mmCIF file as gemmi writes it, N, C-alpha and C atoms, coordinates in Angstrom:
data_model
loop_
_atom_site.group_PDB
_atom_site.id
_atom_site.type_symbol
_atom_site.label_atom_id
_atom_site.label_alt_id
_atom_site.label_comp_id
_atom_site.label_asym_id
_atom_site.label_entity_id
_atom_site.label_seq_id
_atom_site.pdbx_PDB_ins_code
_atom_site.Cartn_x
_atom_site.Cartn_y
_atom_site.Cartn_z
_atom_site.occupancy
_atom_site.B_iso_or_equiv
_atom_site.pdbx_formal_charge
_atom_site.auth_seq_id
_atom_site.auth_asym_id
_atom_site.pdbx_PDB_model_num
ATOM 1 N N . UNK Axp A 1 ? 1.039 -1.088 -0.035 1 0 ? 1 A 1
ATOM 2 C CA . UNK Axp A 1 ? 0.024 0.068 0.039 1 0 ? 1 A 1
ATOM 3 C C . UNK Axp A 1 ? 1.091 1.28 -0.043 1 0 ? 1 A 1
ATOM 4 N N . UNK Axp A 2 ? 0.708 2.094 -0.882 1 0 ? 2 A 1
ATOM 5 C CA . UNK Axp A 2 ? 1.424 3.364 -1.078 1 0 ? 2 A 1
ATOM 6 C C . UNK Axp A 2 ? 0.559 4.585 -0.7 1 0 ? 2 A 1
ATOM 7 N N . UNK Axp A 3 ? 1.029 5.442 0.107 1 0 ? 3 A 1
ATOM 8 C CA . UNK Axp A 3 ? 0.607 6.518 0.313 1 0 ? 3 A 1
ATOM 9 C C . UNK Axp A 3 ? 1.377 7.854 -0.315 1 0 ? 3 A 1
ATOM 10 N N . UNK Axp A 4 ? 0.729 8.479 -1 1 0 ? 4 A 1
ATOM 11 C CA . UNK Axp A 4 ? 1.413 9.639 -1.887 1 0 ? 4 A 1
ATOM 12 C C . UNK Axp A 4 ? 1.609 10.866 -0.915 1 0 ? 4 A 1
ATOM 13 N N . UNK Axp A 5 ? 2.472 11.507 -1.428 1 0 ? 5 A 1
ATOM 14 C CA . UNK Axp A 5 ? 2.723 12.882 -0.847 1 0 ? 5 A 1
ATOM 15 C C . UNK Axp A 5 ? 1.556 13.866 -0.698 1 0 ? 5 A 1
ATOM 16 N N . UNK Axp A 6 ? 0.856 13.532 -1.798 1 0 ? 6 A 1
ATOM 17 C CA . UNK Axp A 6 ? -0.479 14.778 -1.915 1 0 ? 6 A 1
ATOM 18 C C . UNK Axp A 6 ? -1.408 14.249 -0.695 1 0 ? 6 A 1
ATOM 19 N N . UNK Axp A 7 ? -1.532 12.917 -0.582 1 0 ? 7 A 1
ATOM 20 C CA . UNK Axp A 7 ? -2.45 12.512 0.475 1 0 ? 7 A 1
ATOM 21 C C . UNK Axp A 7 ? -2.121 13.045 1.596 1 0 ? 7 A 1
ATOM 22 N N . UNK Axp A 8 ? -0.7 12.662 2.037 1 0 ? 8 A 1
ATOM 23 C CA . UNK Axp A 8 ? -0.187 13.146 3.034 1 0 ? 8 A 1
ATOM 24 C C . UNK Axp A 8 ? -0.527 14.724 3.606 1 0 ? 8 A 1
ATOM 25 N N . UNK Axp A 9 ? -0.281 15.491 2.497 1 0 ? 9 A 1
ATOM 26 C CA . UNK Axp A 9 ? -0.38 17.016 2.47 1 0 ? 9 A 1
ATOM 27 C C . UNK Axp A 9 ? -1.745 17.358 3.045 1 0 ? 9 A 1
ATOM 28 N N . UNK Axp A 10 ? -2.644 16.555 2.308 1 0 ? 10 A 1
ATOM 29 C CA . UNK Axp A 10 ? -4.076 16.928 2.355 1 0 ? 10 A 1
ATOM 30 C C . UNK Axp A 10 ? -4.565 16.479 3.987 1 0 ? 10 A 1
ATOM 31 N N . UNK Axp A 11 ? -4.018 15.468 4.394 1 0 ? 11 A 1
ATOM 32 C CA . UNK Axp A 11 ? -4.357 15.192 5.604 1 0 ? 11 A 1
ATOM 33 C C . UNK Axp A 11 ? -3.898 16.046 6.958 1 0 ? 11 A 1
ATOM 34 N N . UNK Axp A 12 ? -2.72 16.531 6.699 1 0 ? 12 A 1
ATOM 35 C CA . UNK Axp A 12 ? -1.877 17.513 7.193 1 0 ? 12 A 1
ATOM 36 C C . UNK Axp A 12 ? -2.598 19.124 7.161 1 0 ? 12 A 1
ATOM 37 N N . UNK Axp A 13 ? -3.347 19.173 6.011 1 0 ? 13 A 1
ATOM 38 C CA . UNK Axp A 13 ? -3.96 20.322 5.963 1 0 ? 13 A 1
ATOM 39 C C . UNK Axp A 13 ? -5.269 20.395 6.788 1 0 ? 13 A 1
ATOM 40 N N . UNK Axp A 14 ? -5.87 19.126 6.612 1 0 ? 14 A 1
ATOM 41 C CA . UNK Axp A 14 ? -7.125 19.094 7.422 1 0 ? 14 A 1
ATOM 42 C C . UNK Axp A 14 ? -7.137 19.106 9.014 1 0 ? 14 A 1
ATOM 43 N N . UNK Axp A 15 ? -5.941 18.413 9.117 1 0 ? 15 A 1
ATOM 44 C CA . UNK Axp A 15 ? -5.659 18.646 10.85 1 0 ? 15 A 1
ATOM 45 C C . UNK Axp A 15 ? -5.394 19.837 11.272 1 0 ? 15 A 1
ATOM 46 N N . UNK Axp A 16 ? -4.566 20.508 10.649 1 0 ? 16 A 1
ATOM 47 C CA . UNK Axp A 16 ? -4.241 22.12 10.943 1 0 ? 16 A 1
ATOM 48 C C . UNK Axp A 16 ? -5.392 23.024 10.77 1 0 ? 16 A 1
ATOM 49 N N . UNK Axp A 17 ? -6.254 22.855 9.832 1 0 ? 17 A 1
ATOM 50 C CA . UNK Axp A 17 ? -7.473 23.619 9.945 1 0 ? 17 A 1
ATOM 51 C C . UNK Axp A 17 ? -8.447 23.428 10.791 1 0 ? 17 A 1
ATOM 52 N N . UNK Axp A 18 ? -8.513 22.1 11.428 1 0 ? 18 A 1
ATOM 53 C CA . UNK Axp A 18 ? -9.345 21.741 12.52 1 0 ? 18 A 1
ATOM 54 C C . UNK Axp A 18 ? -9.055 22.277 13.924 1 0 ? 18 A 1
ATOM 55 N N . UNK Axp A 19 ? -7.432 22.225 14.092 1 0 ? 19 A 1
ATOM 56 C CA . UNK Axp A 19 ? -6.863 22.661 15.154 1 0 ? 19 A 1
ATOM 57 C C . UNK Axp A 19 ? -7.081 24.286 15.244 1 0 ? 19 A 1
ATOM 58 N N . UNK Axp A 20 ? -6.956 25.259 13.968 1 0 ? 20 A 1
ATOM 59 C CA . UNK Axp A 20 ? -7.068 26.433 13.995 1 0 ? 20 A 1
ATOM 60 C C . UNK Axp A 20 ? -8.524 26.725 14.585 1 0 ? 20 A 1
ATOM 61 N N . UNK Axp A 21 ? -9.75 25.941 14.219 1 0 ? 21 A 1
ATOM 62 C CA . UNK Axp A 21 ? -10.743 26.122 14.439 1 0 ? 21 A 1
ATOM 63 C C . UNK Axp A 21 ? -11.225 26.074 15.89 1 0 ? 21 A 1
ATOM 64 N N . UNK Axp A 22 ? -10.441 25.058 16.405 1 0 ? 22 A 1
ATOM 65 C CA . UNK Axp A 22 ? -10.509 24.67 17.989 1 0 ? 22 A 1
ATOM 66 C C . UNK Axp A 22 ? -9.972 26.036 18.629 1 0 ? 22 A 1
ATOM 67 N N . UNK Axp A 23 ? -8.824 26.452 18.402 1 0 ? 23 A 1
ATOM 68 C CA . UNK Axp A 23 ? -8.142 27.621 18.984 1 0 ? 23 A 1
ATOM 69 C C . UNK Axp A 23 ? -8.922 28.922 19.007 1 0 ? 23 A 1
ATOM 70 N N . UNK Axp A 24 ? -9.511 29.213 17.848 1 0 ? 24 A 1
ATOM 71 C CA . UNK Axp A 24 ? -10.531 30.149 17.766 1 0 ? 24 A 1
ATOM 72 C C . UNK Axp A 24 ? -11.659 30.128 18.596 1 0 ? 24 A 1
ATOM 73 N N . UNK Axp A 25 ? -12.2 28.935 18.739 1 0 ? 25 A 1
ATOM 74 C CA . UNK Axp A 25 ? -13.621 28.676 19.391 1 0 ? 25 A 1
ATOM 75 C C . UNK Axp A 25 ? -13.135 28.864 20.864 1 0 ? 25 A 1
ATOM 76 N N . UNK Axp A 26 ? -11.944 28.506 21.306 1 0 ? 26 A 1
ATOM 77 C CA . UNK Axp A 26 ? -11.735 28.546 22.64 1 0 ? 26 A 1
ATOM 78 C C . UNK Axp A 26 ? -11.796 30.154 23.185 1 0 ? 26 A 1
ATOM 79 N N . UNK Axp A 27 ? -10.751 30.699 22.035 1 0 ? 27 A 1
ATOM 80 C CA . UNK Axp A 27 ? -10.531 32.217 22.301 1 0 ? 27 A 1
ATOM 81 C C . UNK Axp A 27 ? -11.924 32.858 22.267 1 0 ? 27 A 1
ATOM 82 N N . UNK Axp A 28 ? -12.738 32.529 21.738 1 0 ? 28 A 1
ATOM 83 C CA . UNK Axp A 28 ? -14.079 33.382 21.545 1 0 ? 28 A 1
ATOM 84 C C . UNK Axp A 28 ? -14.756 32.944 22.76 1 0 ? 28 A 1
ATOM 85 N N . UNK Axp A 29 ? -14.502 31.764 23.273 1 0 ? 29 A 1
ATOM 86 C CA . UNK Axp A 29 ? -15.162 31.345 24.841 1 0 ? 29 A 1
ATOM 87 C C . UNK Axp A 29 ? -14.663 32.141 25.836 1 0 ? 29 A 1
ATOM 88 N N . UNK Axp A 30 ? -13.252 32.432 25.783 1 0 ? 30 A 1
ATOM 89 C CA . UNK Axp A 30 ? -12.789 32.986 26.847 1 0 ? 30 A 1
ATOM 90 C C . UNK Axp A 30 ? -12.944 34.35 27.048 1 0 ? 30 A 1
ATOM 91 N N . UNK Axp A 31 ? -13.125 35.104 25.677 1 0 ? 31 A 1
ATOM 92 C CA . UNK Axp A 31 ? -13.541 36.583 25.671 1 0 ? 31 A 1
ATOM 93 C C . UNK Axp A 31 ? -14.926 36.87 26.098 1 0 ? 31 A 1
ATOM 94 N N . UNK Axp A 32 ? -15.766 35.98 25.735 1 0 ? 32 A 1
ATOM 95 C CA . UNK Axp A 32 ? -17.092 35.922 26.193 1 0 ? 32 A 1
ATOM 96 C C . UNK Axp A 32 ? -17.368 35.862 27.653 1 0 ? 32 A 1
ATOM 97 N N . UNK Axp A 33 ? -16.393 34.954 28.426 1 0 ? 33 A 1
ATOM 98 C CA . UNK Axp A 33 ? -16.629 34.881 29.643 1 0 ? 33 A 1
ATOM 99 C C . UNK Axp A 33 ? -16.014 36.16 30.569 1 0 ? 33 A 1
ATOM 100 N N . UNK Axp A 34 ? -15.006 36.803 30.015 1 0 ? 34 A 1
ATOM 101 C CA . UNK Axp A 34 ? -14.512 37.946 30.485 1 0 ? 34 A 1
ATOM 102 C C . UNK Axp A 34 ? -15.366 39.226 30.4 1 0 ? 34 A 1
ATOM 103 N N . UNK Axp A 35 ? -16.277 39.113 29.471 1 0 ? 35 A 1
ATOM 104 C CA . UNK Axp A 35 ? -17.156 40.355 29.413 1 0 ? 35 A 1
ATOM 105 C C . UNK Axp A 35 ? -18.478 40.112 30.45 1 0 ? 35 A 1
ATOM 106 N N . UNK Axp A 36 ? -18.699 39.416 31.083 1 0 ? 36 A 1
ATOM 107 C CA . UNK Axp A 36 ? -19.771 38.951 32.196 1 0 ? 36 A 1
ATOM 108 C C . UNK Axp A 36 ? -19.285 39.834 33.588 1 0 ? 36 A 1
ATOM 109 N N . UNK Axp A 37 ? -20.154 40.398 34.079 1 0 ? 37 A 1
ATOM 110 C CA . UNK Axp A 37 ? -19.887 40.984 35.403 1 0 ? 37 A 1
ATOM 111 C C . UNK Axp A 37 ? -20.709 40.222 36.483 1 0 ? 37 A 1
ATOM 112 N N . UNK Axp A 38 ? -19.72 40.245 37.507 1 0 ? 38 A 1
ATOM 113 C CA . UNK Axp A 38 ? -19.897 39.336 38.71 1 0 ? 38 A 1
ATOM 114 C C . UNK Axp A 38 ? -20.723 40.281 39.566 1 0 ? 38 A 1
ATOM 115 N N . UNK Axp A 39 ? -21.774 39.697 40.025 1 0 ? 39 A 1
ATOM 116 C CA . UNK Axp A 39 ? -22.722 40.47 41.332 1 0 ? 39 A 1
ATOM 117 C C . UNK Axp A 39 ? -22.144 40.212 42.506 1 0 ? 39 A 1
ATOM 118 N N . UNK Axp A 40 ? -21.921 41.224 43.05 1 0 ? 40 A 1
ATOM 119 C CA . UNK Axp A 40 ? -21.585 41.473 44.391 1 0 ? 40 A 1
ATOM 120 C C . UNK Axp A 40 ? -22.691 42.091 45.438 1 0 ? 40 A 1
ATOM 121 N N . UNK Axp A 41 ? -22.676 41.247 46.851 1 0 ? 41 A 1
ATOM 122 C CA . UNK Axp A 41 ? -23.779 41.739 47.526 1 0 ? 41 A 1
ATOM 123 C C . UNK Axp A 41 ? -23.23 41.832 48.987 1 0 ? 41 A 1
ATOM 124 N N . UNK Axp A 42 ? -23.414 43.103 49.739 1 0 ? 42 A 1
ATOM 125 C CA . UNK Axp A 42 ? -22.708 43.515 50.902 1 0 ? 42 A 1
ATOM 126 C C . UNK Axp A 42 ? -23.87 43.806 51.804 1 0 ? 42 A 1
ATOM 127 N N . UNK Axp A 43 ? -23.811 43.582 53.172 1 0 ? 43 A 1
ATOM 128 C CA . UNK Axp A 43 ? -24.936 43.982 54.055 1 0 ? 43 A 1
ATOM 129 C C . UNK Axp A 43 ? -24.424 44.922 54.784 1 0 ? 43 A 1
ATOM 130 N N . UNK Axp A 44 ? -25.151 46.052 55.216 1 0 ? 44 A 1
ATOM 131 C CA . UNK Axp A 44 ? -24.923 47.228 56.157 1 0 ? 44 A 1
ATOM 132 C C . UNK Axp A 44 ? -26.027 47.448 57.048 1 0 ? 44 A 1
ATOM 133 N N . UNK Axp A 45 ? -25.669 48.211 58.04 1 0 ? 45 A 1
ATOM 134 C CA . UNK Axp A 45 ? -26.434 48.391 59.106 1 0 ? 45 A 1
ATOM 135 C C . UNK Axp A 45 ? -27.3 49.953 58.559 1 0 ? 45 A 1
ATOM 136 N N . UNK Axp A 46 ? -26.869 50.472 57.461 1 0 ? 46 A 1
ATOM 137 C CA . UNK Axp A 46 ? -27.292 51.666 57.011 1 0 ? 46 A 1
ATOM 138 C C . UNK Axp A 46 ? -26.672 52.931 57.451 1 0 ? 46 A 1
ATOM 139 N N . UNK Axp A 47 ? -25.737 52.909 58.142 1 0 ? 47 A 1
ATOM 140 C CA . UNK Axp A 47 ? -24.992 53.844 58.805 1 0 ? 47 A 1
ATOM 141 C C . UNK Axp A 47 ? -24.297 54.968 57.896 1 0 ? 47 A 1
ATOM 142 N N . UNK Axp A 48 ? -23.625 54.332 56.886 1 0 ? 48 A 1
ATOM 143 C CA . UNK Axp A 48 ? -22.99 55.064 55.875 1 0 ? 48 A 1
ATOM 144 C C . UNK Axp A 48 ? -23.678 54.977 54.346 1 0 ? 48 A 1
ATOM 145 N N . UNK Axp A 49 ? -25.052 55.426 54.305 1 0 ? 49 A 1
ATOM 146 C CA . UNK Axp A 49 ? -25.607 55.274 53.148 1 0 ? 49 A 1
ATOM 147 C C . UNK Axp A 49 ? -24.951 56.156 52.032 1 0 ? 49 A 1
ATOM 148 N N . UNK Axp A 50 ? -24.597 57.58 52.396 1 0 ? 50 A 1
ATOM 149 C CA . UNK Axp A 50 ? -24.09 58.192 51.325 1 0 ? 50 A 1
ATOM 150 C C . UNK Axp A 50 ? -22.76 57.601 50.478 1 0 ? 50 A 1
ATOM 151 N N . UNK Axp A 51 ? -21.827 56.876 51.198 1 0 ? 51 A 1
ATOM 152 C CA . UNK Axp A 51 ? -20.699 56.352 50.523 1 0 ? 51 A 1
ATOM 153 C C . UNK Axp A 51 ? -21.159 55.361 49.797 1 0 ? 51 A 1
ATOM 154 N N . UNK Axp A 52 ? -22.265 54.26 50.341 1 0 ? 52 A 1
ATOM 155 C CA . UNK Axp A 52 ? -22.646 53.42 49.333 1 0 ? 52 A 1
ATOM 156 C C . UNK Axp A 52 ? -23.326 53.586 48.227 1 0 ? 52 A 1
ATOM 157 N N . UNK Axp A 53 ? -23.856 54.685 48.098 1 0 ? 53 A 1
ATOM 158 C CA . UNK Axp A 53 ? -24.85 55.207 47.115 1 0 ? 53 A 1
ATOM 159 C C . UNK Axp A 53 ? -23.68 55.989 46.17 1 0 ? 53 A 1
ATOM 160 N N . UNK Axp A 54 ? -22.599 56.405 46.426 1 0 ? 54 A 1
ATOM 161 C CA . UNK Axp A 54 ? -21.464 56.815 45.897 1 0 ? 54 A 1
ATOM 162 C C . UNK Axp A 54 ? -20.803 55.727 45.04 1 0 ? 54 A 1
ATOM 163 N N . UNK Axp A 55 ? -20.591 54.779 45.676 1 0 ? 55 A 1
ATOM 164 C CA . UNK Axp A 55 ? -20.198 53.518 45.275 1 0 ? 55 A 1
ATOM 165 C C . UNK Axp A 55 ? -20.919 52.807 44.115 1 0 ? 55 A 1
ATOM 166 N N . UNK Axp A 56 ? -22.245 52.715 44.273 1 0 ? 56 A 1
ATOM 167 C CA . UNK Axp A 56 ? -22.906 52.048 43.412 1 0 ? 56 A 1
ATOM 168 C C . UNK Axp A 56 ? -23.031 52.965 42.086 1 0 ? 56 A 1
ATOM 169 N N . UNK Axp A 57 ? -23.17 54.27 42.456 1 0 ? 57 A 1
ATOM 170 C CA . UNK Axp A 57 ? -23.249 55.192 41.245 1 0 ? 57 A 1
ATOM 171 C C . UNK Axp A 57 ? -21.996 55.233 40.243 1 0 ? 57 A 1
ATOM 172 N N . UNK Axp A 58 ? -20.751 55.315 40.897 1 0 ? 58 A 1
ATOM 173 C CA . UNK Axp A 58 ? -19.488 55.089 40.114 1 0 ? 58 A 1
ATOM 174 C C . UNK Axp A 58 ? -19.451 53.498 39.559 1 0 ? 58 A 1
ATOM 175 N N . UNK Axp A 59 ? -20.034 52.625 39.977 1 0 ? 59 A 1
ATOM 176 C CA . UNK Axp A 59 ? -20.042 51.419 39.629 1 0 ? 59 A 1
ATOM 177 C C . UNK Axp A 59 ? -20.917 51.132 38.262 1 0 ? 59 A 1
ATOM 178 N N . UNK Axp A 60 ? -22.063 51.798 38.473 1 0 ? 60 A 1
ATOM 179 C CA . UNK Axp A 60 ? -22.99 51.638 37.224 1 0 ? 60 A 1
ATOM 180 C C . UNK Axp A 60 ? -22.479 52.656 36.203 1 0 ? 60 A 1
ATOM 181 N N . UNK Axp A 61 ? -21.802 53.839 36.623 1 0 ? 61 A 1
ATOM 182 C CA . UNK Axp A 61 ? -21.155 54.697 35.599 1 0 ? 61 A 1
ATOM 183 C C . UNK Axp A 61 ? -20.106 53.993 34.859 1 0 ? 61 A 1
ATOM 184 N N . UNK Axp A 62 ? -19.333 53.15 35.469 1 0 ? 62 A 1
ATOM 185 C CA . UNK Axp A 62 ? -18.281 52.412 34.782 1 0 ? 62 A 1
ATOM 186 C C . UNK Axp A 62 ? -18.863 51.399 33.757 1 0 ? 62 A 1
ATOM 187 N N . UNK Axp A 63 ? -20.05 50.657 34.347 1 0 ? 63 A 1
ATOM 188 C CA . UNK Axp A 63 ? -20.553 49.609 33.4 1 0 ? 63 A 1
ATOM 189 C C . UNK Axp A 63 ? -21.277 50.497 32.179 1 0 ? 63 A 1
ATOM 190 N N . UNK Axp A 64 ? -21.803 51.43 32.294 1 0 ? 64 A 1
ATOM 191 C CA . UNK Axp A 64 ? -22.473 52.157 31.177 1 0 ? 64 A 1
ATOM 192 C C . UNK Axp A 64 ? -21.613 52.578 30.251 1 0 ? 64 A 1
ATOM 193 N N . UNK Axp A 65 ? -20.524 53.326 30.867 1 0 ? 65 A 1
ATOM 194 C CA . UNK Axp A 65 ? -19.342 53.741 30.049 1 0 ? 65 A 1
ATOM 195 C C . UNK Axp A 65 ? -18.702 52.903 29.141 1 0 ? 65 A 1
ATOM 196 N N . UNK Axp A 66 ? -18.307 51.69 29.645 1 0 ? 66 A 1
ATOM 197 C CA . UNK Axp A 66 ? -17.588 50.487 29.023 1 0 ? 66 A 1
ATOM 198 C C . UNK Axp A 66 ? -18.551 49.841 28.152 1 0 ? 66 A 1
ATOM 199 N N . UNK Axp A 67 ? -19.915 49.886 28.211 1 0 ? 67 A 1
ATOM 200 C CA . UNK Axp A 67 ? -20.797 49.211 27.501 1 0 ? 67 A 1
ATOM 201 C C . UNK Axp A 67 ? -20.965 50.217 26.112 1 0 ? 67 A 1
ATOM 202 N N . UNK Axp A 68 ? -20.87 51.423 26.205 1 0 ? 68 A 1
ATOM 203 C CA . UNK Axp A 68 ? -20.99 52.424 25.225 1 0 ? 68 A 1
ATOM 204 C C . UNK Axp A 68 ? -19.396 52.611 24.518 1 0 ? 68 A 1
ATOM 205 N N . UNK Axp A 69 ? -18.574 52.011 24.942 1 0 ? 69 A 1
ATOM 206 C CA . UNK Axp A 69 ? -17.139 52.17 24.527 1 0 ? 69 A 1
ATOM 207 C C . UNK Axp A 69 ? -16.511 53.581 24.881 1 0 ? 69 A 1
ATOM 208 N N . UNK Axp A 70 ? -16.95 54.154 25.848 1 0 ? 70 A 1
ATOM 209 C CA . UNK Axp A 70 ? -16.503 55.31 26.543 1 0 ? 70 A 1
ATOM 210 C C . UNK Axp A 70 ? -15.288 55.107 27.497 1 0 ? 70 A 1
ATOM 211 N N . UNK Axp A 71 ? -14.722 55.873 27.849 1 0 ? 71 A 1
ATOM 212 C CA . UNK Axp A 71 ? -13.655 55.836 29.165 1 0 ? 71 A 1
ATOM 213 C C . UNK Axp A 71 ? -14.208 56.442 30.447 1 0 ? 71 A 1
ATOM 214 N N . UNK Axp A 72 ? -14.026 56.02 31.647 1 0 ? 72 A 1
ATOM 215 C CA . UNK Axp A 72 ? -14.332 56.26 32.852 1 0 ? 72 A 1
ATOM 216 C C . UNK Axp A 72 ? -13.268 57.325 33.738 1 0 ? 72 A 1
ATOM 217 N N . UNK Axp A 73 ? -13.891 58.434 33.954 1 0 ? 73 A 1
ATOM 218 C CA . UNK Axp A 73 ? -12.89 59.264 34.666 1 0 ? 73 A 1
ATOM 219 C C . UNK Axp A 73 ? -13.521 59.4 35.968 1 0 ? 73 A 1
ATOM 220 N N . UNK Axp A 74 ? -12.426 59.375 36.965 1 0 ? 74 A 1
ATOM 221 C CA . UNK Axp A 74 ? -13.045 59.329 38.545 1 0 ? 74 A 1
ATOM 222 C C . UNK Axp A 74 ? -12.34 60.374 38.931 1 0 ? 74 A 1
């Protein structure tokens, strides 16, 4: 049984193409997981509501600016 160099080259091309697709799919999944926001919850007694509201407003402003492609200035 003889295997020509043409057949070997085609097999190598197919494997390399398949490998590139897997790498691209992995990269897309990593980017998608980085775009998600993590929810955090903290409980307080209500003593320092002004600073809590400031933190929330800055966080929301950052999220909105990142979503619209702008930059945040603090």
